[in-house]
N, C-alpha and C positions, 0 to 999 in steps of 0.2 A: 445415575449421575447426581453429583452433589450440587444442589441448587440453592444452598444457603448463602444469603448475602452477608457481607461484613457489617458490623455494627455501625461503623463510621461511614456515612455516605460520602461518595466522591463528589467533587464540584460538578455543577451542571455543565452540559455541553450545549452548543448553540448551532444554528444553521442546519444543514443537511449533509449527509455523506455524498460523495461524488464519484462518478465513473468518468475518467478523462482519457482521451486518446490523443496521440500526437499526429498532427497533420503533416508537418514537415520540419526540417531543420536546415539552417545554412550556417556556414563557418567562414569567418574572416571576410564577410561581405560577398561570398560566392552565391551561386544559384541554390535555391532551396531544393531539397531532395528528401526522400524517405526510404530508408533501407531496412527499417525495423517495424515490426508490429509492436507498438508501445501501449501498454495498459497500466494506468495508475488508479488504484482504489484508495480513497481518502475518507477518513472518519469525519465526524462533526468536530467543531473547534471549541477550545476553552474560552472563547470570547464571541460575543454576538456581532462584533465588528473586527476589522483588521487592526486591533490595538497591539502595541508593542508587546512582545513576549507571549502572545497567544499561540497555542500549539494545536496540532492535530497529528494523528497517526496516519502513515501512508505506506503502501507497498507499490513499487515501480518495477515492472518487468518488461524488458525489451528483447524480443526474439527476432531472428532473421526472417525475412519474408521470402516466400509465402509461409504462413503459419502452418507447420506440419509437425508430426511427432518427432521427426529428425531435424527440426530447426536447431539452431545454436543460440546460446545466450550472447547477445551483444552487450548487455549490461543488466544487472538485477541488484536492487538494493531496497532497504526498508528502514524506517525509523520515525523520527519526529520532525515535522516541519515547524519552524519558528518564524513568527513575523518580526522582522528587524525594524521596519518602519512602515508607516501608512502613507506618507507623502514624501517621496514616491513609495509605492507599494513594493516592498522588498522582502524576500524570504531567504531563509537558510534551511536546506534539507540535510539534517543530520543522518549520516549513514551508519546505523548501528550494526548492520550486516551489509556486505558488499561483495559481489562476485569478483570484483577487481582488487579487493583488499580494502582495509579500513583506514589506511594511513595517508590518504591523499589530501589535497588542499580543500578548504571549505567549499561546499557546493552552494553558491548563492546566486540569485538572479532577481532582476527587476521586472515587474509585471505591469502590462498595460492592456487595455481592451481595444479591439479593432474589428469591426464588421462581424460581431458575434463570436470572435475568437479571442483567446488569451495569448498575448505575445510575451514571451520570456526572453530577456536579453541578459548577457553576462559574459564572464570569462570562465571557461571550464576545460577539463581535460577531454581531448579527442581520444576516444577509446582505441582508434586505429593507429594513432601516432604516439600516444602518451604525452603529447605536448599541450600546454595551456593555449587555448585559442578563443577568440571572440566568437560568440554564437548567437543565433536567434532561433527560437523554437516557437511554433504555433500549435496551440492546444485547443481542443474542442471537448466540451462537456457533453456526455451522453445522457439522455433523459432517463429518469428512474421512475417507474410506475408508483403512484401513491399506494400506501399501505403495504409496501414491500418490506419484509424483515431484513435486517442487516446485522452483522457482528464483526468486530475487530478484536482480536485476541493477541496477547503477548505471553511468552513463556515465563516471564518474571514480572513481578509487580512494577518494577522500574523498567521502562522500555529500554533505557540505555544499557541495562544489564541483560536484556533478553537476547537469546540466541535463536528464537523462533517467533514468527509473525504469521497470523492467519487473517484473511479478510474475506467476507462473504457479502456480496451486494448485487442486487439484480440477478442477472443470469451468470454472474462471474464468481469464481472462488479461486483465491490465490493462497499459497502457503510457501514460506521461505524459511530456511534454517541454516545457520553457520556457527560452528563453535568459535569462541573467542581465543582458543588456545593457538599460539603461533605454530604449533606442530600439527594442528588439525583444523584447517580452514576450508575444508571441502564445502562448496556451496550446493545446497539442496533446494529444489524448487518443484512445485506442481501448479499447473494452471488447469482449471476445469471449467466446463460450461454446464450450468444447471439447466436441465431440460424441463423437468416437472418437479413437484414437491418431493417426489420419491425417486427421481432418476437423474443422473448426470453423466458426463463423459470427460475423460482426460484428454485435453488438447496437447499438453506438453508436460514432460517430467524429466528430471535429471537427478541422479543420486537419491531416489525417492523411495527406497525400500521401506524405510520407517516413517517418512513424512507423508506418503500417500494414505496409509491407514489413519494417521492423525487427522488429516483433512476430512477423510470419510467419516471418522468419528464425530468431528465437529458438525458436519452436515446432518448426521443422524440426530445429534442433540438439538440442532437448529430446527429440524422437522418436528421435534417433540415439544416445542414451546407450548402449543395449545393455549394461546392467550396469556401465557406467563413468561414474557421474554427474560433473557438474562439481563442482569443489572450491572451498570458500571461499577467496577471494583470487585465484583463477585469472582470467586475462584470456582473453576469447574474442572472436571477430570476428563482427560482425553487419553485413551490407551494407557491408563494408569499414571499419566503425567499430569501435573497440576498446571493449569493455565489461568491467566487473569483476563477478565473482560475489560478492555479499554473503552469500548463503546458498543452499544447494541440497542435495538429498538425496531420501530416500524417507521418507514418514511412518511412524512406528512403529519402535521398536527402534533409534533412533539413539543 
């Protein structure tokens, strides 16, 4: 594997990567419910505070419950989250790949904290109806053990041009890919659980004949760090494809 870093270092990243699950969602003021197993893996941020235009890479996969190999994708997307304002705290999630298509309205929401949960409110597309509706989502961050390695990879140096995204954090590994060609928008995804440093299991996959070997290759390279983690901006080889490290390291003390 090519572990050579680029000569020009990338800007530093701040904070910590996160594992977030959705507790519930309500629409148009209705009762909260949860019909999906929602997992979001997010990188560190380009700012140490929620300053305007700070960014982070994320992958968001929503599967029908209960989570089984034959679950269906209720929604899956990945890209860059941008901070639009700090007061109130408001984000835009740019969908560079999207299981429902990439031409929808902007995905924006306002965040507040309540009883240890993050509450997101906004107006967005209801996947079941295709209509714009008011919504409220409640999110919970999952703890990440200190000194845990993590990595976020893109298939292109510019995330907006990437057709593939990979995230490895804690006991989770996600990979998504979708061509930007209008004639080939097949959404590919793999979700894995990392059991030990040398073993993992596939929890869900769709259209993953080539994507699963890519994720397995990333996990192998991940296990071979041996105290020398990938560096931000570094190019690595996975299954003869070139990928860029958007973020990588060890949790805690970065």
